[in-house]
C-alpha positions, 0 to 999 in steps of 0.5 A, a space after each residue: 156532481 158528475 157521474 162518469 162512464 168509462 168510455 174506452 170500449 163496451 156498453 158505454 151508451 147503454 149506461 149513459 142512457 140509463 143514467 139519463 133517466 135518473 140524472 140530468 144529462 149535464 151530470 153525466 160524462 164519458 170518461 176517455 182521458 185523465 182530464 175527464 177522470 179528475 172531473 167525476 165523483 163516481 164512475 161506472 166501468 161498463 161490460 165489454 171485452 175486459 182485456 181490451 178495456 184493460 189495455 185501453 186504460 193503460 194506453 190512455 194513462 188511466 190504469 194507475 189513477 183508476 187503481 188508486 182512486 177512492 171514488 165510488 165505482 160500479 163494474 158490470 160484466 167486464 167491469 167486474 173483472 177489472 175491479 177484482 183482486 184476482 183473476 182465474 185461469 183465463 185472466 192469468 193466461 192473457 196477463 190482464 191487469 186488474 185494478 184490485 179494488 175488491 176482494 174477489 176472484 173472478 173467471 171469465 165467461 163462466 156462465 158460457 160463451 156468446 151463444 150461451 147468453 141468457 136472461 133470468 130473473 133475480 131476487 135481490 133484497 136490497 132492491 126490494 121484492 120485485 125481481 130484477 132482470 139479469 141479463 148475462 152475456 159472456 158473463 164472468 162468475 165471482 168464484 171466491 170471496 177473499 174477505 169478510 169486507 165483501 157483501 154478497 147482494 145476490 147469487 145465481 146457480 150457487 155463485 155470487 153475481 152481485 157484491 159490494 165492498 165499501 163503495 165499490 159494486 160488482 155485477 156479473 150481468 148487464 143492468 144497463 140492458 134492461 129497462 130497470 134503473 134500480 141498480 143505477 139508483 142504488 149505486 147513486 143513492 147509497 154508495 155515493 152518499 152525496 145523492 
């Protein structure tokens, strides 16, 4: 089983490092090309700059394969934007292409710009009783749930910040920037089924 981290822009090494606490290093692959994508069984789309990631996956001929894939995907921050079916005003202005895997609408930088970044503890029942460290950096908000297929796993300030739809997981925050591996473990153990 190979787990990929989309490696075109963003918090790539942080996800690789988190995964290396759970998996053997030979099970983790940085995905930059279609050849790499074909070798993985699940994928993490990291946080970063969502418009840049969208343009780079198009440039690297990964957009259509990612749009069509049925593999498990976890998106964090910018990855959540890419997984969404609909984007808010800022996303429409940039004409950013979304992958459309999840029945959610998102808005970029909804929790504030860079200087408003923050960390807070989150209650996430699927991870147990211990609070999870939520690190929000120019974080998107999930502003609308578009179908009953979407399961809300956690909220902050009345907005969903962690949602699941089938084998797709979207988080507004950055679990890879904390020392807590529980979201990565949940993704691997619950959503990929082979683990």
